[in-house]
VOGU-3710 file (C-alpha; in Angstrom, 3 decimals, decimal comma):
1> xxxxxxxxxx> -1,877/-29,108/-19,114  -5,705/-29,495/-18,999  -7,231/-26,220/-19,969  -9,923/-26,999/-17,180  -7,589/-26,513/-14,298  -5,731/-23,356/-13,025  -1,996/-23,588/-13,455  -0,009/-23,360/-10,365  1,475/-19,983/-9,682  2,837/-20,321/-6,253
11> xxxxxxxxxx> 5,549/-22,966/-5,326  6,266/-23,637/-1,665  9,810/-25,304/-1,779  11,006/-27,152/1,238  14,634/-26,490/1,347  15,092/-28,159/4,822  12,825/-30,508/6,571  13,902/-30,133/10,102  13,449/-27,212/12,746  15,411/-25,645/15,418
21> xxxxxxxxxx> 12,241/-24,901/17,361  9,807/-27,379/18,922  6,420/-25,309/18,493  3,655/-27,630/19,816  1,174/-26,192/17,376  3,254/-26,925/14,271  1,169/-28,812/11,559  4,529/-30,152/10,047  5,715/-32,062/13,134  2,782/-32,245/15,517
31> xxxxxxxxxx> 0,055/-33,476/13,110  -1,033/-36,783/12,107  1,044/-36,787/8,865  4,722/-37,712/9,869  6,033/-37,496/6,327  8,931/-35,242/7,246  10,564/-38,195/9,019  11,084/-39,840/5,594  12,525/-36,512/4,045  16,260/-35,801/3,487
41> xxxxxxxxxx> 17,209/-32,926/5,734  18,044/-30,511/3,044  17,219/-30,188/-0,766  20,083/-31,534/-2,957  21,408/-29,382/-5,684  20,198/-31,883/-8,282  16,652/-31,826/-6,810  16,781/-27,829/-7,002  17,952/-28,126/-10,568  15,117/-30,376/-11,547
51> xxxxxxxxxx> 12,797/-28,212/-9,814  13,937/-24,984/-11,571  13,466/-26,670/-14,775  10,002/-27,904/-14,105  8,862/-24,508/-12,785  10,050/-22,855/-16,045  8,455/-25,562/-18,158  5,198/-24,908/-16,204  5,442/-21,204/-16,610  5,911/-21,431/-20,272
61> xxxxxxxxxx> 3,098/-24,025/-20,784  0,611/-21,980/-18,754  1,982/-18,537/-20,077  2,200/-17,229/-16,600  3,172/-13,521/-16,174  4,015/-14,086/-12,442  5,650/-17,017/-10,605  5,935/-16,757/-6,735  8,535/-19,091/-5,025  8,470/-19,316/-1,385
71> xxxxxxxxxx> 11,375/-21,009/0,444  10,108/-22,883/3,452  10,687/-25,800/5,857  10,972/-26,991/8,491  13,211/-23,971/9,102  14,718/-22,958/5,813  17,671/-20,918/7,315  19,058/-24,378/8,571  20,073/-24,964/4,922  22,788/-22,242/5,309
81> xxxxxxxxxx> 23,786/-19,498/3,154  25,657/-21,518/0,490  22,982/-24,055/-0,221  20,212/-21,363/-0,245  22,198/-19,589/-2,867  22,390/-22,793/-4,927  18,611/-23,369/-4,607  17,765/-19,733/-5,544  19,962/-19,713/-8,580  18,548/-23,125/-9,692
91> xxxxxxxxxx> 15,045/-21,718/-9,436  15,782/-18,391/-11,208  18,005/-19,218/-14,075  15,643/-21,386/-16,020  12,805/-18,919/-15,693  15,088/-15,957/-16,823  16,185/-17,982/-19,699  12,616/-18,259/-21,230  11,776/-16,137/-24,202  9,077/-14,284/-22,256
101> xxxxxxxxxx> 10,239/-14,817/-18,605  7,498/-14,168/-16,060  8,019/-11,848/-12,989  9,615/-13,904/-10,323  8,531/-13,103/-6,664  10,988/-14,756/-4,491  10,236/-15,248/-0,578  11,215/-16,996/2,283  9,285/-17,755/5,509  11,471/-18,332/8,760
111> xxxxxxxxxx> 11,075/-18,441/12,418  13,764/-15,845/12,501  15,900/-17,056/15,164  19,013/-17,721/12,916  18,339/-14,661/10,694  21,474/-12,434/10,480  23,355/-10,119/8,036  24,783/-12,911/5,992  21,383/-14,381/5,100  19,942/-10,744/4,453
121> xxxxxxxxxx> 22,876/-9,841/2,143  22,020/-12,920/0,181  18,467/-12,144/0,021  19,095/-8,565/-0,922  21,225/-9,744/-3,797  18,194/-11,705/-5,269  15,305/-9,222/-4,080  14,021/-12,096/-1,852  11,200/-10,913/0,555  11,137/-12,237/4,237
131> xxxxxxxxxx> 8,457/-13,229/6,272  8,756/-14,093/9,994  6,521/-15,965/12,457  5,544/-14,092/15,761  2,517/-14,770/17,834  2,597/-11,550/19,867  4,478/-10,357/23,012  6,652/-12,727/25,103  3,918/-14,399/26,901  1,947/-15,237/23,803
141> xxxxxxxxxx> 4,789/-16,251/21,984  6,405/-18,464/24,478  2,947/-20,228/24,678  3,999/-22,244/21,673  7,231/-21,075/20,099  9,928/-22,454/22,145  13,094/-24,300/21,697  13,010/-28,261/22,402  14,581/-27,508/25,907  11,726/-25,267/26,585
151> xxxxxxxxxx> 13,591/-21,904/26,226  12,056/-18,881/24,909  12,840/-17,912/21,130  11,093/-14,357/21,661  14,206/-12,298/22,067  15,956/-13,889/19,058  12,845/-13,263/16,775  12,726/-9,574/17,943  16,390/-9,143/17,060  15,766/-10,534/13,620
161> xxxxxxxxxx> 12,842/-8,173/13,065  14,881/-5,142/14,212  17,610/-6,127/11,729  14,996/-6,795/8,897  13,378/-3,367/9,334  16,688/-1,507/9,371  17,128/0,957/6,513  19,437/-1,427/4,689  17,066/-4,369/4,640  13,541/-2,680/5,233
171> xxxxxxxxxx> 12,700/-3,349/1,497  12,875/-7,087/2,206  10,357/-7,029/4,925  7,425/-9,116/3,597  5,376/-9,300/6,909  4,604/-11,362/10,017  2,646/-14,586/10,400  0,761/-14,913/13,641  -0,985/-18,016/14,821  -4,273/-17,253/16,817
181> xxxxxxxxxx> -4,553/-18,740/20,246  -7,744/-17,495/22,094  -5,926/-18,004/25,491  -3,822/-14,819/24,525  -5,224/-11,311/24,699  -6,127/-10,243/21,148  -5,451/-6,629/21,572  -1,983/-7,342/23,284  -1,161/-9,554/20,434  -2,149/-7,039/17,805
191> xxxxxxxxxx> -0,179/-4,191/19,661  3,024/-6,525/20,023  2,957/-7,456/16,385  2,135/-3,893/15,168  5,073/-2,625/17,163  7,268/-4,534/14,691  6,028/-2,306/11,927  5,170/-5,042/9,485  3,977/-4,252/6,092  1,410/-7,060/6,409
201> xxxxxxxxxx> 0,143/-9,525/8,856  -1,278/-12,979/8,339  -3,627/-14,173/11,050  -3,669/-18,036/11,010  -6,387/-19,978/12,612  -4,999/-23,107/14,384  -5,197/-26,051/12,097  -8,011/-28,324/12,988  -10,650/-30,669/11,567  -13,854/-32,084/12,535
211> xxxxxxxxxx> -11,982/-35,173/13,855  -9,647/-33,038/15,926  -11,466/-29,583/16,552  -9,822/-26,399/17,971  -9,832/-25,727/21,690  -12,514/-23,416/22,964  -12,288/-20,909/25,946  -13,098/-23,621/28,449  -10,027/-25,680/27,228  -12,288/-28,295/25,707
221> xxxxxxxxxx> -11,681/-28,979/21,900  -15,034/-28,794/19,884  -16,441/-27,339/16,673  -17,482/-23,722/16,743  -21,238/-23,035/17,233  -23,286/-19,801/16,916  -23,528/-19,690/20,709  -19,764/-19,847/21,117  -17,966/-17,984/18,201  -14,820/-17,577/20,271
231> xxxxxxxxxx> -12,314/-17,354/17,510  -14,599/-14,648/15,704  -14,710/-12,637/18,962  -10,990/-12,853/19,195  -10,479/-11,851/15,574  -13,063/-9,029/15,763  -11,278/-7,530/18,780  -7,983/-7,351/16,542  -10,196/-5,942/13,792  -11,529/-3,106/15,912
241> xxxxxxxxxx> -8,163/-2,146/17,197  -6,602/-2,293/13,554  -9,574/0,033/12,524  -9,008/2,316/15,164  -5,331/2,657/14,231  -6,331/3,546/10,722  -5,471/0,123/9,276  -1,791/1,121/9,291  -0,725/-2,167/7,497  -2,524/-4,933/5,632
251> xxxxxxxxxx> -4,015/-7,970/7,593  -4,643/-10,539/4,899  -7,622/-12,215/6,369  -9,589/-8,885/6,840  -8,363/-7,480/3,445  -9,647/-10,486/1,845  -13,109/-10,322/3,403  -13,171/-6,470/2,288  -12,255/-7,510/-1,167  -14,760/-10,115/-1,585
261> xxxxxxxxxx> -17,480/-8,106/-0,063  -16,852/-5,553/-2,910  -16,862/-8,132/-5,581  -13,226/-8,574/-5,624  -11,025/-11,658/-5,330  -10,031/-13,444/-2,173  -6,386/-12,676/-0,933  -5,765/-15,916/0,938  -6,362/-19,550/0,349  -8,159/-19,723/3,540
271> xxxxxxxxxx> -11,154/-17,956/2,294  -13,139/-17,498/-0,932  -14,008/-19,751/-3,782  -11,239/-18,953/-6,129  -9,236/-22,166/-7,405  -6,091/-22,963/-5,448  -2,780/-22,304/-7,192  -0,312/-23,555/-4,676  2,007/-26,462/-5,045  4,360/-27,834/-2,502
281> xxxxxxxxxx> 7,843/-29,374/-3,344  9,482/-31,427/-0,615  13,178/-31,747/-0,019  13,294/-35,005/-2,019  11,412/-33,456/-4,937  7,984/-35,002/-4,089  5,050/-32,862/-5,248  2,679/-32,279/-2,427  -0,484/-30,454/-1,671  -0,810/-27,542/0,872
291> xxxxxxxxxx> 0,949/-28,365/4,185  -2,273/-27,564/6,188  -3,517/-30,844/4,932  -1,142/-32,817/7,273  -3,739/-32,185/10,027  -6,269/-34,435/8,121  -4,682/-37,823/7,846  -1,385/-39,461/7,280  -0,445/-39,235/3,516  -3,141/-36,450/3,051
301> xxxxxxxxxx> -0,511/-34,211/1,036  0,766/-36,952/-1,124  0,346/-36,930/-4,870  2,840/-39,805/-5,824  4,624/-37,432/-8,052  8,280/-36,143/-8,091  9,893/-33,243/-9,970  12,498/-35,558/-11,295  9,930/-37,672/-13,081  6,821/-35,609/-13,619
311> xxxxxxxxxx> 5,709/-32,302/-14,932  4,100/-30,099/-12,393  0,884/-29,968/-14,376  0,467/-33,676/-13,603  -0,557/-32,687/-10,038  -3,543/-30,916/-11,531  -5,549/-34,250/-11,897  -5,149/-35,066/-8,185  -8,622/-35,643/-6,738  -8,083/-33,178/-3,967
321> xxxxxxxxxx> -6,401/-30,558/-6,141  -9,376/-30,791/-8,500  -11,661/-30,365/-5,554  -10,010/-27,171/-4,713  -10,346/-25,937/-8,261  -13,981/-26,424/-8,675  -15,203/-23,310/-6,834  -18,608/-23,510/-5,320  -19,271/-26,889/-7,058  -16,737/-28,460/-4,745
331> xxxxxxxxxx> -18,584/-27,385/-1,708  -21,058/-28,832/0,665  -24,848/-27,929/0,175  -24,626/-25,906/3,327  -21,878/-23,838/2,015  -23,402/-23,272/-1,274  -26,544/-21,838/0,269  -24,664/-19,769/2,835  -25,080/-15,886/2,669  -21,299/-15,303/2,858
341> xxxxxxxxxx> -20,318/-18,027/0,331  -18,119/-15,783/-1,869  -16,278/-14,428/1,121  -15,853/-17,491/3,134  -15,590/-20,277/0,392  -16,001/-22,998/2,894  -12,842/-21,776/4,832  -9,534/-23,519/4,584  -9,786/-26,863/2,683  -8,023/-28,754/5,529
351> xxxxxxxxxx> -10,412/-27,440/8,026  -13,336/-29,179/6,310  -12,120/-32,700/6,917  -14,067/-35,385/8,539  -12,812/-38,972/8,181  -16,080/-40,618/8,557  -17,260/-39,128/5,192  -14,535/-40,538/3,094  -15,470/-42,644/0,170  -14,227/-46,079/-0,240
361> xxxxxxxxxx> -12,335/-44,974/-3,412  -10,894/-41,913/-1,867  -10,868/-39,051/0,551  -12,478/-36,221/-1,528  -15,912/-36,585/0,073  -14,207/-36,262/3,447  -13,619/-32,580/2,619  -17,113/-31,802/1,381  -18,218/-30,237/4,763  -18,314/-26,713/6,057
371> xxxxxxxxxx> -15,342/-25,624/7,957  -14,864/-26,755/11,600  -14,643/-22,888/12,110  -18,084/-22,374/10,289  -19,760/-20,362/13,022  -16,851/-18,308/13,725  -16,375/-17,523/10,049  -19,985/-16,482/9,585  -19,904/-14,333/12,633  -16,627/-12,772/11,586
381> xxxxxxxxxx> -17,753/-12,000/8,019  -21,125/-10,707/8,888  -19,696/-8,469/11,546  -17,098/-6,966/9,025  -19,942/-6,587/6,459  -22,093/-4,714/9,038  -19,129/-2,505/9,967  -18,293/-1,946/6,180  -21,926/-0,818/5,461  -21,676/1,792/8,302
391> xxxxxxxxxx> -18,273/2,871/6,636  -20,203/3,118/3,318  -22,797/5,315/4,764  -20,262/7,598/6,249  -18,468/7,643/2,813  -21,684/7,833/0,725  -20,899/9,200/-2,757  -17,250/8,959/-2,370  -14,463/6,242/-2,721  -12,860/6,982/0,662
401> xxxxxxxxxx> -13,615/4,185/3,262  -14,144/5,167/6,897  -10,917/3,574/7,815  -8,887/5,618/5,184  -10,731/8,668/6,238  -9,566/8,057/9,821  -6,062/7,482/8,551  -6,035/10,766/6,848  -7,697/12,409/9,891  -4,573/11,432/11,864
411> xxxxxxxxxx> -2,447/13,531/9,661  -0,953/10,540/7,787  -2,418/8,437/4,955  -0,696/5,533/3,237  -0,863/4,158/-0,143  -4,477/2,978/-0,277  -5,786/6,095/1,309  -3,904/8,421/-1,137  -5,087/6,046/-3,935  -8,755/6,610/-3,045
421> xxxxxxxxxx> -8,038/10,414/-3,243  -6,345/10,004/-6,452  -9,346/7,908/-7,954  -11,697/10,706/-7,309  -9,269/13,183/-8,833  -9,101/10,962/-11,964  -12,867/10,898/-12,192  -13,078/14,878/-11,757  -10,378/15,228/-14,615  -12,282/12,846/-16,895
431> xxxxxxxxxx> -15,355/15,054/-16,566  -13,447/18,247/-17,112  -11,715/16,685/-20,127  -14,985/16,005/-21,761  -16,297/19,608/-21,062  -12,951/21,138/-22,198  -12,489/18,845/-25,266  -16,004/19,649/-26,532  -15,618/23,399/-25,830  -12,380/23,691/-27,775
441> xxxxxxxxxx> -13,561/21,308/-30,580  -16,341/23,883/-31,440  -13,863/26,812/-31,706  -11,134/25,571/-34,026  -10,195/22,916/-36,600  -7,038/22,134/-34,512  -8,966/21,695/-31,320  -11,534/19,400/-33,125  -8,769/17,209/-34,470  -7,149/17,048/-31,006
451> xxxxxxxxxx> -10,528/16,187/-29,346  -11,311/13,379/-31,871  -7,766/11,786/-31,056  -8,492/11,796/-27,458  -11,902/10,226/-27,999  -10,342/7,516/-30,193  -7,551/6,885/-27,526  -10,000/6,803/-24,606  -11,905/4,102/-26,360  -8,703/1,843/-27,060
461> xxxxxxxxxx> -6,222/3,090/-24,560  -7,962/4,654/-21,611  -5,192/4,206/-19,187  -2,839/6,348/-21,451  -5,514/9,229/-21,540  -5,879/8,842/-17,800  -2,194/9,232/-17,377  -1,860/12,153/-19,537  -4,780/14,115/-17,754  -3,499/13,134/-14,245
471> xxxxxxxxxx> -0,811/15,819/-14,772  -1,473/18,236/-11,882  -1,937/21,289/-13,976  -4,433/19,748/-16,400  -7,262/20,948/-14,304  -6,225/24,648/-14,502  -5,982/24,398/-18,255  -9,293/22,725/-18,494  -11,071/25,442/-16,367  -9,645/28,084/-18,591
481> xxxxxxxxxx> -10,921/26,288/-21,719  -14,408/25,742/-20,269  -14,603/29,355/-18,823  -13,478/31,078/-21,974  -13,214/28,657/-25,119  -12,883/31,539/-27,480  -9,689/32,924/-26,039  -8,143/29,441/-25,001  -5,464/28,394/-27,289  -5,838/24,749/-28,719
491> xxxxxxxxxx> -2,289/24,138/-28,156  -2,850/22,759/-24,683  -5,499/20,239/-25,792  -3,166/19,238/-28,655  -0,387/18,670/-26,141  -2,548/16,410/-23,847  -3,771/14,516/-26,763  -0,262/13,765/-28,053  0,941/12,864/-24,552  -1,841/10,378/-24,372
501> xxxxxxxxxx> -0,758/8,904/-27,810  2,806/8,727/-26,530  1,801/6,898/-23,390  -0,112/4,437/-25,661  3,085/3,902/-27,823  1,362/5,269/-30,908  2,458/7,479/-33,890  0,403/10,397/-34,288  0,123/13,722/-35,968  -2,044/16,754/-35,332
511> xxxxxxxxxx> -2,517/20,140/-37,098  -1,430/23,268/-34,966  -2,293/26,828/-35,484  0,031/28,814/-37,739  1,393/30,886/-34,767  2,509/27,622/-32,829  6,197/26,753/-33,161  6,115/24,233/-30,215  3,685/22,131/-28,224  4,286/21,090/-24,569
521> xxxxxxxxxx> 3,373/17,272/-23,958  2,867/17,275/-20,063  5,633/15,124/-18,496  7,157/14,337/-21,658  8,631/17,551/-23,020  8,330/20,660/-25,304  8,345/19,475/-29,026  8,945/21,462/-32,204  6,330/21,720/-34,966  7,006/21,600/-38,568
531> xxxxxxxxxx> 4,763/22,395/-41,509  1,922/23,237/-39,403  1,826/19,861/-37,547  3,050/18,300/-34,274  4,077/14,648/-34,656  4,944/11,485/-32,796  6,818/8,898/-34,643  6,929/5,035/-34,228  6,478/3,968/-30,567  4,968/7,416/-29,596
541> xxxxxxxxxx> 8,209/9,133/-29,712  8,256/12,917/-30,526  9,829/13,827/-33,843  11,956/16,683/-32,313  12,378/17,888/-28,855  13,191/21,316/-27,905  13,328/20,544/-24,223  12,755/17,121/-22,410  10,838/16,981/-19,138  13,212/16,088/-16,349
551> xxxxxxxxxx> 12,552/14,124/-13,278  14,271/13,814/-9,816  14,151/10,846/-7,456  13,841/7,273/-8,641  16,278/5,598/-6,404  16,474/8,712/-4,139  12,752/8,916/-3,486  9,597/8,828/-5,591  10,168/9,837/-9,052  8,882/13,379/-9,390
561> xxxxxxxxxx> 8,583/15,707/-12,406  10,525/19,019/-11,835  8,102/21,015/-13,848  9,803/24,102/-15,624  8,058/23,811/-18,930  4,212/23,968/-18,470  2,621/27,441/-18,761  0,043/26,371/-16,215  2,529/26,157/-13,490  2,193/29,802/-12,467
571> xxxxxxxxxx> -0,389/28,770/-9,895  1,388/29,801/-6,608  1,912/32,989/-4,633  5,485/33,290/-5,934  6,336/33,273/-9,715  7,876/29,986/-11,183  11,504/29,992/-12,338  12,477/29,780/-15,932  13,767/26,611/-17,494  16,480/25,405/-15,018
581> xxxxxxxxxx> 19,973/25,392/-16,210  21,740/21,880/-15,998  23,487/23,028/-12,939  20,345/24,333/-11,277  18,634/21,029/-11,967  21,606/19,149/-10,516  21,322/21,171/-7,502  17,566/20,353/-7,234  18,194/16,678/-7,730  20,991/16,572/-5,068
591> xxxxxxxxxx> 18,724/18,504/-2,556  15,802/16,341/-3,194  17,726/13,061/-2,832  19,159/14,285/0,556  15,763/15,533/1,803  14,148/12,164/0,790  16,771/10,185/2,691  15,912/12,225/5,798  12,330/11,731/5,346  12,829/7,972/4,755
601> xxxxxxxxxx> 15,156/7,595/7,808  13,365/9,806/10,373  9,753/10,414/8,990  8,964/6,937/7,625  5,263/7,025/8,303  4,898/9,971/5,732  6,825/7,929/3,094  3,830/5,894/1,691  1,566/8,870/1,139  4,351/10,936/-0,564
611> xxxxxxxxxx> 5,304/8,039/-2,776  1,676/7,375/-3,734  0,714/11,038/-4,395  3,639/13,435/-5,001  3,946/13,841/-8,782  5,347/17,305/-9,478  7,493/20,008/-7,982  7,330/23,434/-9,756  10,635/25,367/-8,896  9,612/28,894/-7,733
621> xxxxxxxxxx> 11,671/32,048/-7,500  13,165/32,845/-4,066  11,215/34,911/-1,679  12,422/38,462/-1,589  12,861/38,314/2,180  14,822/35,197/1,983  12,385/33,037/3,870  11,612/29,464/2,762  8,874/29,711/0,204  6,408/26,952/-0,772
631> xxxxxxxxxx> 2,787/26,464/-1,663  0,098/24,309/-3,209  -2,619/25,008/-5,658  -6,178/23,873/-4,628  -6,769/22,701/-8,183  -3,398/20,910/-8,794  -3,571/17,552/-6,987  -0,029/15,960/-6,438  1,828/19,391/-7,230  4,031/21,527/-4,911
641> xxxxxxxxxx> 5,500/24,758/-5,588  8,823/25,170/-3,773  11,777/27,702/-3,869  14,920/25,615/-3,393  16,076/26,112/0,208  19,659/25,817/1,145  19,098/23,341/3,693  17,932/19,870/2,642  16,356/19,407/6,080  14,089/22,470/5,431
651> xxxxxxxxxx> 13,149/20,779/1,993  12,231/17,678/3,900  10,011/19,745/6,092  8,515/21,611/3,210  7,715/18,398/1,318  5,851/16,880/4,295  4,082/20,154/5,251  2,937/21,129/1,635  1,720/17,652/0,859  -0,750/17,889/3,702
661> xxxxxxxxxx> -2,363/20,684/1,726  -2,615/18,360/-1,285  -4,249/15,653/0,715  -6,738/17,877/2,475  -7,596/19,692/-0,774  -8,524/16,348/-2,354  -10,579/15,427/0,789  -12,412/18,700/0,430  -13,333/17,727/-3,192  -15,124/14,593/-1,568
671> xxxxxxxxxx> -16,662/15,905/1,624  -18,183/19,061/3,056  -16,044/19,690/5,971  -17,383/23,070/7,026  -20,351/25,328/6,428  -19,267/27,464/3,426  -21,709/30,191/4,542  -19,401/31,000/7,370  -17,612/34,144/6,120  -15,680/35,114/9,209
681> xxxxxxxxxx> -12,030/35,559/9,288  -9,816/33,690/11,850  -6,491/34,251/13,366  -3,892/31,801/12,091  -0,543/31,767/14,136  1,366/30,778/11,037  0,171/33,534/8,734  0,339/37,455/8,805  -3,183/37,823/7,482  -6,516/36,472/8,777
691> xxxxxxxxxx> -7,868/33,372/7,100  -11,240/32,067/6,215  -12,367/28,906/7,930  -11,119/26,772/4,966  -7,758/28,419/5,168  -7,516/27,859/9,064  -8,498/24,286/8,600  -5,821/23,616/5,959  -3,235/25,357/8,128  -4,012/23,243/11,162
701> xxxxxxxxxx> -3,907/20,024/9,052  -0,569/21,046/7,681  0,804/22,125/10,997  0,048/18,907/12,765  2,531/17,471/10,507  4,940/20,429/11,230  4,598/19,754/14,950  5,324/16,152/14,248  8,440/17,022/12,260  9,959/19,153/15,052
711> xxxxxxxxxx> 8,740/16,425/17,700  10,787/13,682/15,934  13,698/16,031/15,542  13,550/16,965/19,278  13,231/13,315/20,407  16,368/12,243/18,471  18,444/14,971/20,135  18,178/18,215/18,145  18,287/20,884/20,606  17,314/23,596/17,984
721> xxxxxxxxxx> 14,108/21,745/17,473  12,606/22,062/21,000  11,341/25,659/20,647  9,894/24,918/17,355  8,147/21,928/18,853  6,898/23,713/21,799  5,652/26,687/19,890  3,778/24,821/17,010  2,345/22,336/19,463  0,904/24,979/21,583
731> xxxxxxxxxx> -0,514/27,144/18,831  -1,916/24,289/16,636  -3,602/22,813/19,724  -5,049/26,304/20,454  -6,291/26,768/16,977  -8,040/23,433/17,206  -9,561/23,877/20,708  -10,159/27,604/20,638  -11,163/28,162/17,069  -12,139/25,180/14,947
741> xxxxxxxxxx> -14,087/23,382/17,659  -15,945/26,366/18,880  -16,697/27,753/15,325  -19,967/26,009/15,174  -19,469/25,543/11,425  -17,833/22,184/11,156  -19,893/19,454/9,555  -20,051/15,937/10,711  -17,123/14,912/8,568  -15,319/18,073/9,586
751> xxxxxxxxxx> -15,617/17,522/13,267  -14,578/13,860/12,681  -11,369/15,130/10,878  -10,541/17,635/13,607  -11,197/14,973/16,183  -8,690/12,751/14,554  -6,112/15,418/14,453  -6,567/16,279/18,084  -6,276/12,605/18,977  -3,049/12,391/17,065
761> xxxxxxxxxx> -1,569/15,297/18,830  -2,839/14,271/22,483  0,115/12,194/23,252  2,572/14,962/22,075  1,075/17,542/24,451  2,284/15,137/27,388  6,036/15,226/26,267  7,835/17,309/28,934  9,955/20,315/27,880  12,305/22,526/29,865
771> xxxxxxxxxx> 10,705/25,743/31,408  13,049/27,905/29,288  11,961/26,224/26,106  8,276/26,832/26,949  8,993/30,403/27,935  10,791/30,996/24,569  7,975/29,357/22,497  5,405/31,482/24,366  7,421/34,628/23,821  7,462/33,893/19,943
781> xxxxxxxxxx> 3,778/33,088/19,933  2,927/36,215/21,721  5,202/38,333/19,430  3,236/36,840/16,446  -0,181/37,663/17,920  0,896/41,305/18,779  2,338/42,030/15,597  -0,770/40,735/13,735  -2,501/43,400/11,736  -5,539/43,167/9,666
791> xxxxxxx> -7,859/45,778/8,247  -10,742/43,472/9,368  -9,330/42,729/12,611  -12,718/43,141/14,271  -13,995/40,258/12,312  -11,207/37,901/13,544  -11,999/35,557/16,328
//
C-alpha cells in the first residue's frame, strides 16, 4: 500500500443488488449508471469469504485500529437471515484471527420494511447496528419511498422503528437517514423523524450534478445561486428546530460543520477536506467507489478490480480515489479560495461533476468544480457559523455551548452536555492539584515525593493523573490541604499519586509517615504499607490490599463506585456508613440494578446524563425518622450520598433527583446565575427551613425532575402518583413564578435557565387531573406552608 494514500477503513458491502421498494430518487436504480443490472442478486458465500480475507489483509497492512463494515444493497434484508449470517461470519472471522485485531464496527442500512425479530436477533448476536431510511411523516415519505405498485411503505417503516427502539433492541439503533426534498415542510419532517427517537440523523441532499441539477422551489432543476439558496433555507429551518429542542440527538451534517468550525475533523464524506476512506464491494466482488458517483455517468464507480483477484489497496491508485485523497489540492480554484473551505471541502465529490470538463484521458477533471449546491452550502455554513459565534458570546469563558446550556435548562442534559460540565470540573481539579501538591510538598518529605511523582506522571501520562483526580472527593481533600497544609496529612496526596501510577500501569513506591499503616487509592482500594512505604508492583497493581473498592452496575446501569473507604466522603447531612458487609453490598447492587432498569424503561431521557456523569454513590446511615435520605455536596461533582431505601422505585427517584443538583452545581461553577449579594431567605415547599436564593434555585431545578418523575408514573397508570404529581407541579411552578422570577436577582444566564425550566413544565400544567386529586395536593401544600417555622420568617418572601 502506498504510504501516500489513506487506507480504506469503511467498507460498504452490497449483499443484495435488488430492492423491494421503487423509490424514484434512488441513485442505485434511477441514475445514469445502471451497473446493478449486471450484478448477481445476492453475494455468494465464496465472494464473502474472499472479501473477509481481503479486509483482514488490508487492516493488517494498514495497521488499522478500527474497521467499519456496512451491509447495504439494494435492500440487504432481501438476502435473508441465513445468508446474512454467512456474510457476517465471513467478514468477522479473518479479522478476529489477526494477531492484533482491529475493533469491528458492523452496521446495516435498510429501508426497514422487512425488519423483524428474526433479523434483530441475528444483529444482536453480532452487535450489528441498524440504520433505517425515513423521509418524514407519511406525506413526505410517500413522495418517493413507495412500492412498485405505488403503495405506501410508511406504516411498515414505523413498525420497524418501533421494534428497533424497544428495550430489547434499542442498543442496535444506529439512526435514521432522511433524504431532503424541499417540497416537504422542513419542520414537519424534523418533528416526524425526531418522534422516532433516533440516536442520530443523516440529512442527505438529493444527488445531483451540474449536468443534472437539483429541483428548485419552482420545480425547475438548476444549480443553486446566492439569490436562491433554497436547500440552505430548508436545512436551516431544521437546524433552528433542532437547536430549540436542545439538540436531543446528533445530526451529522450540522455536527460536522460545528466540528470543522472549531478546528476538528469533518464527520461526513459530504463535507470537509479529509481524505475519503470508503470502499464499496458489489455482490460479484467488484471494488467500486462511493455509490453517489452513479449520478455522474455510466461506469463512474468502476475500478476494474475484484476481491477475488486484487488486494483492496489496489483501489487507492484509481484516479478518482486519488483525487478524493488530495485534500484542498484536488479542488477547484474557487473552492480553494472560499472562506468556508475547511467546513465545506467542495461538498460531496459526486455533486461536483460536469461532463464537459472531462479530459480526453479520463474524468478526474470533470470533478474539479464546486458543488452544484455551492451557494446553498456557503449560506448554510456561514449561517451556522454566525449562530455559533452568538452561542460563543453567550458561553464566553466556558466550555458549554448555547445549545447544551439550553439542554440543561430543560432539566435534562445528554452525554455531550454533561461532558462539557465534566471538562470544566477537570480544569478546576487540575488547578487545585497544583496548589495542593505544592503546599504539601513544602511541609513533609513524603508530600514532596508524592508531588514529584504526580508531576512526572502528568508529563508522560496526563490522562492517568486526570482520571485519578476526577474522583469526586478530590476537591474536598485539595481544599483542606490548601487551607491548612500544616495539619493536612500527606497520605491523601500519596494515595492520589499512586492511583495515577496505577491507572498508567506503572510500578511505583512512595515513602509514608511512620504513623501510616494504610493508604487509600481513590477508586482502587485501601492498601497496606510496609517498611514505611506504599508500593505498586508490575502493571500498577498494589502489593497488598486491605480492602478493594467495589462497583455496582456495569450491565445493570452505569458502573458506579460504591464509596465506603474514602475519609473525605463525610460530606453530606447524614453520616456515611462504615465499610459495607458483603451482604449489605449485595443489597445495594441489587437495588441499584432494579432502580436502573426502571430509569432505563420509564425515564430514558435521563439515562445519557446519568451514564455520562454519575461516578460515585456514598452510602449514608438511615435517617432517624425513617424518611428517604439523600444529598449532594457542592464540591463533589459526580457523587451522590444516599441511604438505601427499601423500594427500588424510590432509589430511582433519588438518583434522578440528586443528579439534578450535581448538574446545576457544575453549571454554577461556570456561570453566575444570580446576584450573590441577595442575602434574603426564601420559602421552599420541599424544606422545613428557609433557603437562600442559591438553595431555592437548586431545589427548583431538582424538583422539575421530581415533577417529571411523578408525571410519567401517573401517565402510565400509577394511581398513587397522581397526588405527588399534582402537588409538586403546583408548588414548583409557584416557586418559579412567585419567587425566582420576581426576585430581581437572576442574571441573564439565570433568567435563561429559569425560562427553560418553565418551558419544560408548561405542557405538564395542561395535563388534566381529577378534582379530588387537586384538592388533596392543595391540602398537603397548605399543611406544609402552615407548619413552616423559622426564626427569620420575616425575611422569607
